[in-house]
N, C-alpha and C positions, 0 to 999 in steps of 0.2 A: 700107470701107477705101480710102484714096487710091491713085491709080495708082502713085505712087512706092513706097509700102510694099508694094504687091502685087508689083511688079517685084523689089524687094529680097528678099522671101521666096522668089520663084521662082528667082532667080539663086543665092542661097546654098543653097537646097535642092538645086538641080542640081549645084552645086560639091561639096556634101557627098556626094551619091550617086556622082558620077564619081570623087571622091577615094577613097572607100571601095573602089570597084571596082578602081581602079588599085593601091591598097595590097594588095588580095588577090592580084592577078596578079603584082605586083612581088615578093612574097614567096613565090611559088609554087615557085621554084627557088632553090637556094643554090649559089654558086660554091665549089668545093672548092679549098682552098689546096694549092699544089704542095709545100708543106713537110710535109704530112701523110704519115705512114708508112702502109703498107698495113694496113688493119683499124682504123686510128685514126679516131675520130669528130671531126667538125668542131665547135668550141666557140666561144661568143661571148666568152669571157674573163671572164664574170661568175661570181664565186664567193661563196657565202654559207654560212657555217657548214660549210665543207668540201664543199659541194654545188656542182658546176659545171653551167652551163647549156649544153645542146647547141644548136647552130645548125642545126636541122632545119626543113624546110618543114612546113606544116600537113598532117595526114593528109588523104587524099582525101575522106573522108566529112565531115570538119569543113569543109574548103574548099567543098564542094558545099552544105553547109547555109548557110554565110555567103553564098554566091552566090545561093542560093534566097531569102534575106531581101531581097537587093537587088532581085531580079526581082519579088518580092511587093510591095515598096515602090513600085516604078515602076508596076506594074499598079494598085495601090490609088490612087495619086495621079492616075492617068488616069480612074479610075471615080468617085472620091469627092472632096469638097472637101479641100484641103490646100495648094494652090499659089496663095496670094494670093486674088485675086478669081475665079479659075477654079473653077467649081462642080462639075466632073466631068461626064463624058458621061452618067451616069445621072440627073443632076439631083436627087440625094438631098439632103435637108436634115433636120436633127433636128426642126425645127418641123413639117415635112411628115409625118415618121414619127409624131410625137406626135399630130397631128391625125387620122391614119389609125387609130391605136390608140384614140383617144377615140371616133371615129365607130363603130368596131367594138364598143367597150364599150357605147355608147349603144344600138346596135341590139340588143345581147344583153340588156341589163338594163332598158331603157326600159319594156317591158311589165310588169315587176315593180312599178315605181313607178306606172305609169298605172292599174293596177287599183284604186288607192286614191284617185285624184285626184278622183273624184266623191263620195266619202264625206265627210260633214261632220266637222270636227275633233272635235266633241263625241262623235261615235260612234267615231272612230278610236282614241281613248285606251282604249277597252275591247277593242280587237283586239290580242291578244298578238303575232301575226306582224307586224302593222304597227308595233307599238312596238319590236320587235327591229330592224327596218330603220331606224326613225327614230332609235333610240339610236346605231346605228353612224354615221349621218349626223352626229349631234351630237358624237360622239367625234372624228370626222375634221375637223369644221369649227368647233366651238364650245368644246370642252373645254379647249383651250390657254389660253383666257382665263377661262372660267366654271367650270373644274374638271370632272372626270369626273362628279361628282355634281350639277353645276349650281349649287352653293352659292356660287360666286364667290370673290373675294378682294379685297384692297385695290384700290379703283378699278374693280372689275368686279362688276356687280350680282349678287346672289343671285337665281337664277331659281326657287328652290324654296320661296319664301315668297309672301305675297300683297301685297307692296309693289312697285308697278310705277311706274317713272318716266314711261312713255308709255302706260300702260294695259295691262291683262292679258287683254283679250278676245282671242278667236282672230284677229279681224281686225286688232286693234292689234299683236299679235305678228307676224303675217304682214307687215304694213306695215314694222315694224322690221327684219325679216329681209331684205325685198326692197330697201328704200331705205337702210338703215342709219340711224344717229342721230349727231348732233353736238351734244354738250352743252357749254355754256360758262357758267361762273360768273365774272363780271367781278371783277377785283381791286379791292377797296375801300379798301385801306390808304392810298392817297394822298388819297382824299376824306375818310375818317374820322379819320385819324391813329391813333396807337397807343392813345390813351385811348378813342376811339370804337370801335375794334376790340374792345377789352376789354369795353366796355359792351354792344355788340351781342351778343357771345358770351354774356354773362350773361343777356341777354334770351332768347336761344335756349335756354339751359339752363332758364330758367323755363318757357317754353311746352312744353318736352319733359318737364317734371316732375322735373327734377334739382335738386340743391342749387345755390343761386345767391346772389349778393349783391343784396339787394332794391333798394338805392339805385342801383347800377349798372344793374340790369335795367330800372328805371323810366326812366333816361336812355337806355338802349339801345332801349327800345320806341319812343321818338320817332324815333330814327335808323333803326330797322327800317322804320317806316312810310314814311320818305322814300326809303330806298335799296333796300329788300329786298321790300316788300310787292307791288310791281308784278309780280314773278315768283312769289314764294312765297305770295302771298295775304296779306290783312290779318291772318288768324289763323295764318299759317305752315303751313297744311296742304298747300301745294304747288299746282302747276298742271301737269297731264299734257299739256296742249297745248304747253307750253314745255319739258317735261322737268325742271321745277323740283321738287326732292324735298320731301316732307312733313317738316317739321322738328319735328313734335310726337310722332312715333311711336317714337322711340328707335332708329331704324335709320339707320346712318351709312355711306355709301358709301366715304368716305375716312377713316373712324375718328372716334369721338365723344369722344376725350379732349380736355380743355381746350386743350392745345397744338395738336392737329390742327384743331379747330374754329376757333380763332383764325387758324391758317395758311390755312384755306379762305377766311375772310373777308378776310384781309389780301392774299393773293396770288392768289386765284381758283383755279378748277379748269377743266380742259378734258378732256372725255371723247369718245372716238370709237368708235362701233360701226360697223365696215365693212359696206357693202352686200353682200348675198349674191346679189342678183338677177342680176348679170352673171356670176356664178360658178356658180350652181346653177339647174337648170331648175325650172319651176313645180311639177312633180310632186314633186320633192325638197323644195322649199320648203314644200309642203303637209304632207308627212310631218314635216318638221322643226318646223313650227308645232305640230303635234299633240304632239310630244314635249315641247317647251318648255311648252305649255299643260298637259300632264299633270303636270309636276313640282310645281307649286303645288297642283293638285287632289289629287294623291296625298298631299301633306303634310296 
């Protein structure tokens, strides 16, 4: 925060506190009018629905409570952040508190995860206790995209089948979790034109065993070899090194309807799997790998 705005906040906070304190004491006593008769109460002159408002000072207990809030506020602003760039004499920060709580949790729970760090993934999937822990990790970190059952949704891969964009071995899965993945299908609409997009789509339908227009598919095959085979392979079975999906197995990450397939060819696709290596420790990554690995094995 700039010095100007820091001073601005400090000055107006101080004015507010002083103003509230003055208001409390200024209304502590009420001048009694000389025109009042003996036993008659002082009134403000405000009347609503036949009810008149008395001009009495606050009760002592109420006044003291208000005064207590002022004192509390001053003490708080001295101890904790609240006055511009002044951080308080205790040096407390929310980031510091969060780091302390994380360190405390790590010290408490780290041994629970470390006990499985030396066990191969292939063995962990048969350990019920390890799978309970790994499922909780999955629900906390992965389910928001891939679903609680790992079956994915539009644009998010199904982890419970045997179709893997980047490989389904334990090491491949761990690499994906640690480093993340960035998938990119370039937009070919400009290069192919609408007719070319339609022809390539028909060729994709052909190699995936679907109904297609034979003439368009034949023309699309030539375009496929020029624009698509470098990533998806000459036969369209994909390339795990590039994350290019297999187009022959009937599994569609972004939908397999004719409209959606043409949209993918025309406009391209971009997928991002965020890296978890800077978020989760190696022991948790190992357990999470085991859970993801187990999803397809259990199916």
